[in-house]
N, C-alpha and C positions, 0 to 999 in steps of 0.2 A: 808583460806586466801592464795592464790597462791604466793603472793609476800613474805610473811613470810616463806613459805615452800621453796621457791627458795633460800632465804637468809640462811636458816638453812642447806640446802644441799650444799651450797658453803662456809661454814664457814672457811675452811682451805684456800681457794682461797682468801677470803677477808682478812684474817689474814696476809698471805704472802704479798699481794700487799699493805696493809696499812703500813706494816713495811717499805717497799720501799718508799712510799709517805711520811711517817713521818720522816724518815732519810733524805730524800732529802729536804723536807720542812724546817726541823730544820737547816740544813746546809746553806740553802739560806736565812734564817731569815724570812721566809714567815709566820710562826706562830706568831711571835712577832708582825708583822705588822697587821695580821688579828685580833689578840687579841685587839690591840689598835684601829682598824678601825671599827670593827663590834660589835653591841650589842649582848648579850647572845642569844636571840631567833634566830638571824641570824646565829650564830655559830652552834646552835643545828640543824637548817635546813641544813646548809652546811655539817654537819657531816652525816645527813641522806642521802643527795644527794650523797656524797662521797661513802657511803656504797653501795648504789644502783649501782653506776658506777663500783665499784670494784667487784660487783657480776655479772657483765656482762659476759655472757657465753663465748665469745671468749677469755677473760682474763684467763679462766680456763685451756686452752690448755697447757701452759708451766707448770703450777702447776701439772696438771695430769701427764705430762711426768716425772716430778720429783718423784711423788709418785709411778710410775711404774718401777723404777729402781730396777733391780734384785740385791740382796745382794749375794756376793760370798759365797759358801758353807762354806768356812773356817771361815768366820766372824759370821755365825749363831750360836746362843746359843743352846747348846745341851739340849734336854728335859730330 
């Protein structure tokens, strides 16, 4: 299943962006409005669509740059 494989490979990307979306949506009151306006099946579908959008490859560029940051030698744990 290519879609599931892509989602699995981009788990960190999805996690980082969902945190941004959830914080912003919570502050704007979007989730309270959606909860009142949509039935549960629509909410599940919206969650699936949001997951696919957050797994979009171009959104991985900033996350990849964050994971490639070099840790200075002084901060590394000695083996």
